[in-house]
C-alpha positions as CSV (number, residue, x, y, z in Angstrom):
1,M,156.2,55.8,103.9
2,R,158.4,53.7,106.1
3,E,160.0,51.6,103.3
4,E,160.4,55.0,101.3
5,L,162.4,56.8,104.0
6,I,164.2,53.5,104.2
7,K,164.9,53.7,100.8
8,L,165.9,57.6,100.9
9,L,168.0,57.3,103.9
10,S,169.9,54.4,102.5
11,A,170.9,56.1,99.4
12,I,172.5,58.3,101.8
13,C,174.6,56.4,104.1
14,P,174.3,53.2,102.3
15,E,176.7,51.4,105.0
16,V,173.6,52.1,108.1
17,D,171.3,49.3,108.6
18,F,168.3,51.5,108.7
19,E,165.8,49.4,109.7
20,N,167.2,48.2,112.5
21,E,169.3,50.4,114.5
22,K,168.0,51.9,117.3
23,A,170.1,54.3,118.3
24,L,171.5,56.5,115.3
25,I,172.1,59.6,117.3
26,D,173.1,58.9,120.4
27,D,175.8,55.8,119.5
28,A,177.6,58.5,116.9
29,I,176.1,55.9,114.1
30,L,175.3,59.1,112.1
31,D,177.9,61.9,112.2
32,S,176.6,65.8,111.7
33,H,177.5,66.0,107.4
34,A,175.1,62.5,107.2
35,V,172.6,64.2,109.6
36,L,172.2,67.6,107.4
37,S,172.5,65.3,104.3
38,I,169.3,63.7,105.4
39,L,167.2,66.3,106.8
40,A,168.0,68.2,103.1
41,A,167.4,65.1,101.5
42,I,163.7,64.7,103.2
43,S,162.8,68.5,103.3
44,E,163.3,68.0,99.6
45,T,161.5,64.6,99.0
46,Y,158.7,65.8,101.1
47,D,158.9,69.7,100.2
48,V,158.9,70.1,104.1
49,E,160.8,73.1,105.9
50,F,162.2,72.2,109.8
51,E,162.7,74.4,112.6
52,A,164.6,73.7,115.5
53,D,162.7,72.1,117.6
54,D,161.8,69.8,114.8
55,V,165.8,68.3,115.0
56,M,166.6,66.5,118.1
57,P,168.6,63.2,118.8
58,E,165.4,61.6,119.8
59,T,163.6,62.8,116.9
60,L,166.5,60.9,114.3
61,N,167.5,58.3,116.4
62,D,165.6,54.9,114.6
63,I,163.5,55.3,111.8
64,D,160.3,54.9,113.3
65,S,161.5,58.6,115.2
66,I,162.5,59.6,111.6
67,C,159.1,58.6,110.5
68,T,157.1,60.0,113.4
69,L,159.0,63.4,112.3
70,V,158.0,63.0,108.7
71,Q,154.8,63.1,109.2
72,T,154.5,65.7,111.9
73,L,155.9,67.9,109.6
74,L,153.7,66.7,106.4
75,D,150.2,67.5,108.9
76,R,152.1,70.8,109.9
77,K,152.0,71.7,105.9
78,A,148.8,70.7,104.9
79,S,147.6,72.4,108.5
80,S,149.2,75.4,107.2
81,N,147.9,75.1,103.5
82,G,144.5,75.3,104.5
């Protein structure tokens, strides 16, 4: 999933090194527009919905935390489907 997410995010923000950056939010590498675009792309690609508590700086600061977030959303979706 990591490489797939890097491709997806790089298509949205090609100037960002998602593979190596560790403070995407803390260092203001991603602005609010980029964050919203990323959340929309993840939602559409993985057919998941975010809750307010999902979208925190620590869940979007680097590719590993984004992968964890997506996996959490997928697990939540799977458990609600039954």
